[in-house]
C-alpha positions as CSV (number, residue, x, y, z in Angstrom):
1,X,0.1,0.0,0.0
2,X,1.6,3.7,-0.9
3,X,0.0,6.6,0.4
4,X,1.1,10.5,0.9
5,X,1.2,11.8,3.9
6,X,0.0,15.4,5.2
7,X,-0.5,16.0,8.9
8,X,-2.7,18.8,10.3
9,X,-3.7,20.1,13.9
10,X,-7.0,19.6,15.1
11,X,-7.9,20.3,18.9
12,X,-4.0,20.6,20.0
13,X,-3.2,16.9,17.8
14,X,-2.1,15.8,14.5
15,X,-4.4,13.4,12.6
16,X,-4.0,11.9,9.1
17,X,-4.9,14.3,6.5
18,X,-4.1,12.3,3.0
19,X,-2.7,9.1,1.8
20,X,1.4,8.7,-1.3
21,X,4.4,6.9,1.0
22,X,4.3,3.5,2.2
23,X,2.0,3.3,4.9
24,X,2.7,1.5,8.3
25,X,-0.6,0.5,9.8
26,X,-0.5,-0.5,13.6
27,X,-3.1,-1.2,15.8
28,X,-2.7,-1.2,19.7
29,X,-4.4,-1.1,23.0
30,X,-3.6,1.7,24.9
31,X,-3.9,2.6,28.2
32,X,-1.8,5.8,28.6
33,X,-4.0,8.8,29.7
34,X,-1.6,11.5,27.8
35,X,-3.2,10.0,24.6
36,X,-7.1,11.0,25.6
37,X,-6.8,14.4,23.9
38,X,-5.7,12.3,20.8
39,X,-8.8,10.3,21.0
40,X,-10.8,12.9,21.2
41,X,-10.0,15.0,18.9
42,X,-10.5,12.0,16.3
43,X,-14.2,11.1,17.8
44,X,-14.8,14.8,17.7
45,X,-14.5,14.6,13.8
46,X,-15.8,10.9,13.0
47,X,-18.6,10.6,15.2
48,X,-21.0,13.4,12.9
49,X,-19.7,11.8,9.6
50,X,-21.9,8.3,11.3
51,X,-24.7,10.5,12.4
52,X,-28.0,9.8,10.4
53,X,-29.0,12.3,7.7
54,X,-31.1,15.2,9.7
55,X,-29.0,14.9,12.2
56,X,-28.3,18.6,13.7
57,X,-25.0,20.3,14.8
58,X,-26.4,21.0,18.0
59,X,-27.2,17.0,18.8
60,X,-23.9,15.8,17.4
61,X,-21.9,18.7,19.8
62,X,-24.2,17.6,22.6
63,X,-23.1,14.1,22.6
64,X,-19.7,15.1,21.9
65,X,-19.9,17.0,25.4
66,X,-21.1,14.4,27.1
67,X,-19.6,10.9,25.9
68,X,-16.4,12.0,23.9
69,X,-14.6,14.2,25.5
70,X,-10.4,13.6,26.7
71,X,-11.6,13.4,30.0
72,X,-14.0,10.6,29.1
73,X,-11.3,9.0,27.1
74,X,-9.3,9.1,30.1
75,X,-11.6,7.3,31.7
76,X,-12.0,4.3,29.0
77,X,-8.2,4.5,29.1
78,X,-8.2,3.7,33.0
79,X,-10.9,1.1,32.9
80,X,-10.4,-2.4,33.2
81,X,-13.9,-3.3,31.9
82,X,-12.7,-0.9,28.7
83,X,-10.0,-1.5,26.1
84,X,-9.5,1.3,23.8
85,X,-8.0,0.6,20.4
86,X,-5.4,2.8,18.4
87,X,-5.0,2.6,14.6
88,X,-2.0,4.5,13.5
89,X,-0.5,5.0,10.0
90,X,3.4,6.2,10.3
91,X,2.5,7.2,14.0
92,X,-0.6,8.8,12.9
93,X,-3.8,8.1,14.7
94,X,-6.1,7.7,12.2
95,X,-8.9,6.0,13.8
96,X,-9.9,4.2,17.4
97,X,-12.3,1.5,18.9
98,X,-13.4,1.1,21.9
99,X,-14.4,-2.3,23.4
100,X,-16.2,-3.2,26.2
101,X,-16.3,-6.2,27.8
102,X,-19.4,-6.4,30.0
103,X,-22.6,-7.7,30.0
104,X,-25.2,-5.8,28.5
105,X,-27.6,-3.5,30.1
106,X,-30.0,-2.3,27.7
107,X,-33.2,-3.7,28.3
108,X,-33.6,-4.1,24.5
109,X,-30.1,-5.7,23.9
110,X,-30.2,-8.0,26.9
111,X,-33.4,-9.6,25.0
112,X,-31.3,-10.0,21.8
113,X,-27.8,-11.2,23.3
114,X,-28.3,-13.8,25.8
115,X,-25.4,-15.4,25.4
116,X,-22.4,-14.7,28.0
117,X,-20.0,-13.5,28.6
118,X,-19.8,-11.2,25.9
119,X,-18.3,-8.2,25.0
120,X,-19.6,-5.1,22.8
121,X,-17.6,-3.2,19.8
122,X,-19.1,0.0,21.4
123,X,-17.2,2.8,19.1
124,X,-15.5,2.5,16.1
125,X,-14.3,5.1,13.5
126,X,-11.7,5.6,11.3
127,X,-11.1,9.0,9.5
128,X,-12.2,8.9,6.2
129,X,-8.9,10.1,4.5
130,X,-7.7,6.5,6.0
131,X,-10.3,4.8,4.1
132,X,-9.3,2.4,2.4
133,X,-5.8,1.9,4.2
134,X,-7.2,-1.4,6.2
135,X,-7.4,0.5,9.4
136,X,-11.0,-0.4,10.0
137,X,-10.3,-4.6,9.1
138,X,-7.3,-4.4,11.6
139,X,-9.1,-2.6,14.3
140,X,-11.6,-5.1,14.1
141,X,-10.0,-7.4,13.7
142,X,-7.8,-6.6,17.2
143,X,-11.5,-5.8,18.8
144,X,-12.5,-9.5,18.2
145,X,-9.1,-10.7,19.6
146,X,-9.4,-8.7,22.4
147,X,-12.8,-9.9,22.9
148,X,-11.4,-13.5,23.3
149,X,-9.1,-12.7,25.2
150,X,-11.7,-11.4,27.9
151,X,-13.5,-14.9,27.7
152,X,-16.7,-13.5,25.5
153,X,-18.6,-16.3,23.6
154,X,-19.9,-13.4,21.2
155,X,-19.2,-9.7,20.2
156,X,-22.5,-7.8,19.4
157,X,-22.7,-3.5,18.2
158,X,-24.9,-1.3,17.3
159,X,-25.4,0.3,14.3
160,X,-27.9,3.1,12.6
161,X,-30.3,1.6,10.5
162,X,-29.6,3.9,7.9
163,X,-25.5,3.4,7.8
164,X,-25.5,0.8,5.1
165,X,-22.0,1.1,4.5
166,X,-21.1,0.1,8.1
167,X,-23.5,-2.6,8.2
168,X,-21.9,-3.8,5.0
169,X,-18.5,-3.9,6.6
170,X,-19.9,-5.3,9.9
171,X,-21.7,-8.4,7.4
172,X,-17.9,-9.1,6.0
173,X,-16.6,-9.2,9.5
174,X,-19.4,-11.9,10.7
175,X,-21.7,-10.2,12.6
176,X,-25.0,-10.6,11.7
177,X,-28.5,-8.6,12.5
178,X,-30.5,-9.6,15.6
179,X,-32.9,-7.1,16.0
180,X,-33.0,-3.3,16.7
181,X,-32.3,-1.0,20.0
182,X,-32.8,2.4,20.5
183,X,-29.8,5.5,20.4
184,X,-30.9,8.7,22.1
185,X,-29.2,11.2,20.3
186,X,-29.6,14.7,22.4
187,X,-33.7,13.4,23.2
188,X,-34.0,12.5,19.6
189,X,-34.3,8.7,19.2
190,X,-32.7,6.9,16.3
191,X,-33.0,3.4,16.0
192,X,-29.9,1.2,15.5
193,X,-29.8,-2.5,14.4
194,X,-28.4,-4.8,16.7
195,X,-25.6,-7.3,15.1
196,X,-24.0,-10.1,16.7
197,X,-21.2,-12.5,15.6
198,X,-20.2,-15.6,18.0
199,X,-16.6,-16.0,18.7
200,X,-14.3,-18.5,16.6
């Protein structure tokens, strides 16, 4: 794979702008709280891109302020029940995943995901400039490996019912749709597909 790397600053960190030199793609599980700002910067760019059409800037801003700040990522990085996975190309953060090793608490999900123990791929986002580099596949492969190492017998995730690209990707990675759940975005109910993958 060849890419041209041009870095630019977002919220005090550096992320990938474009891809024409050999790319060194590495996925790691990070625990360093000092990296929280980097993850928050990438999250602030990528979360709005995955929202359904019609989602307002106020809605996405409220969600980011509640769930995707550097402070929240410091909590995730320190939690023994969470794995924060980073995808980097030539050392530059281009995407991340958050895997939760705990039983679901949402009643809708509990009715659909009955295996135990399970892990959830709670978040997985890659900068659009890094699409096609293999970062998404590498993040998912490492997420599934993390779930196996924690003894999970299945992994589940939620995906917007209108995000066809993500649905196709998760299907290729072995997930199947098992039902629906609600996802609340600043008081507005969205509908997600629940997708499940038994561990090999």
